[in-house]
N, C-alpha and C positions, 0 to 999 in steps of 0.2 A: 281561879276558875271564873269568879264574877267578872274580873277584868277582861278574860277572853270571851265570855258571853256579851258583854257590853262592846266589845270591838266587833264581833260578828253582827251585831244589831246595826252599829255604825256603818258597816261596810254593806249590809243589806240595804239600809236606807240610801246610802250613797249611790248604790248600784241602781235601785228603783229611779232615782232622780235622774241619772245619766241616761238610762234607757228611755224615759218620757221625754227628756230633752233631745235625744237622737231621733225619736220618732217625729218630733215637731220639725226639726231640721231636715228630715227626708221629705216632710210634706211641703215645706217652703222651696226646697229644690226642686221638686214637681212642678209647682207653680211657675218658678222661674225658668224651668226648661221649656215649659209651655209658651211663656211670653218670649222667649228667645227664638223658639221655632216659629211664632207668629211674625215676629219682627224680621226673621230671615226671610220668611216666604213673601212678605209685603214690605218692601223696602219704604214704601212712602210713609207707613205707619212709624217707622223708626224716627222720622224727622219731627214728629210732633204727636205723640200717641194721644188720641182723643177718642171719645166714643162715637163721634161721627164718622171718623176714619174707619174704625173697626166695623161698625155696622154697614156703612157704605161699600167698603170693599167686600164683606161678605155677601151682600145681596145685590151688588151690581146697581146701587143707587146713585143718584147724582147729589153732591153737596150743593146746598143753595148759598146765597151770598149772606154775609154777615147780619143784615138788616132784615132778611126774610122773616116771615112768622113762623118758619119751621126749619129745620137742619137739613133734611133729605127728602128728596122726591124718589119714589119707588121707580124701577124700570117701566116705562112706559108713561110716567107721570101720572099714575093712577091714585096713589096715596101720598099724603104728606105726614112725614115722621118727624118727631122731636125727640132727640138723643140726649140724655143726661148721663153723666159718667160720676162715679164717685170711688175714690181710694177708700182704705179702712181707716176710720177715725176712732179714736178712744172716748168711749161715752162715759163709762164710770171706771174708776181703777180703785180696788179694794186696798186702800192704802193700810199699810202695816201688816196685812193678813197674809202676805206672800202669795196671794191668789192672782190668776190672771186676769188681765184687764178685759172689760166688757167692750166689744168693738161694735161699731155700726156703720152703715153707709147713710150719708146724707145728700139728697139731692135738692138743690135749693131752686125755688122760683119755677117750677114746671110750667106755670102760666105765663111766664114772663115777667119783666120788670114792672109792668103796669098791670099785670093779671089780664090782659087782653088777648093774648095769643090764641090763635085757633089752628088746629091740626087735626089729623085723623087718629094717630097712635103715638104714645109715649113709649119709647124704649129706654128703660133704666139698666144701666151698665155698671156693675161693681166689682172691683178687685175681691178674689175668694179668700176667705179666712182658711189658713191652712189647718185649723183645728176641727173643720167641720166638711172637709172635702167630700166625705161619704154621702153628705146630705143633701148636696146640691145637684140639680138635675143633669147639668151638662158635665160629664166626666171629663171630656177631652180638653175643653176650654179652660184657661186660668181666670175666666170671669164669670160672673152670674149674671143672667139676663131676664129682664121681666118685660112683658109686651101688655101694655094697658090701653084699652079704648078711652079716647078724649072724654067722654061723658061719665066716666068711672073714676076719674083723677081725684077729684076733690074730697071724697070721702076718705082718701089714703093719706091726707096731708094734715099737717099742723100749722098754727100760726106762729111765725117768728118775727124778730125784730119789732116787738110790741104790736104785733098784728099787721104790720106793714106788709109783710110777705106771707107766703105759704111754702113749706118744704116737705119733702117725704123723708122719713127717718126710720130706719130699719135695723134691728139687731142682727148680727150675721149669724147667730144661732137660730135655725129655724125651730128647735124645740122649745125656746123659751120667749119667742116672739109674742108679744101680746099687744102691741100698740095698733094704732088706726091702720097701720100699713101691713099688718101681718099676713093678711090675705094675699100679699104679694107672693109668698111661697106656695100657697095651695091653689090659688086661682090663676096666676098670671106668669109664673115661672116658665121660661122656655129654654130651648137650647139654640145655639148658633145654627144648627142644621135646621131646626124648626122655623127660625127667622129666614133662613133662606128659602125654604119651600114655601113659606106665606108671601114673600115679598120680592122674591130674587126672579130672574129670568126663567 
């Protein structure tokens, strides 16, 4: 009787673990399907997916030369946009606890190598964390987007490399974000459609 009861508990625990794993895989598949659809629709993105291409294609902007002080000119050349892209990075792993890792986005040197870049808007692009899909504003895109005015960038940054550079670091979980960049979720998050409405033709 006790053995049967223990066996049922083991099966229930295993079932709960498999259900959670299945949900995580379904969320990852949704993101991959979104990326595939985007790459299929825009063949040029498939050759070197970078934030500049993604935003430029979406708003009909013009990508500038490598040594320009910004990445994209909006249609009509009215605004200069700097684009930064980040994949998911492991920030803290709960070693030995079996917990999931804390992931973050890290956008380095938004002001350039010598901190002298000037432009109008900083567009941050990050891969979505499949665990928090329902908490991001743009439900259709596999990416999150933030649109920051130039004069509001520095308070979002932290010093890196012994103070030589600045970067923006943000946890992918909006509910636990407490860093200097946490206001990105509440104040600057936009959808790709909003970017198009603001800066497209």
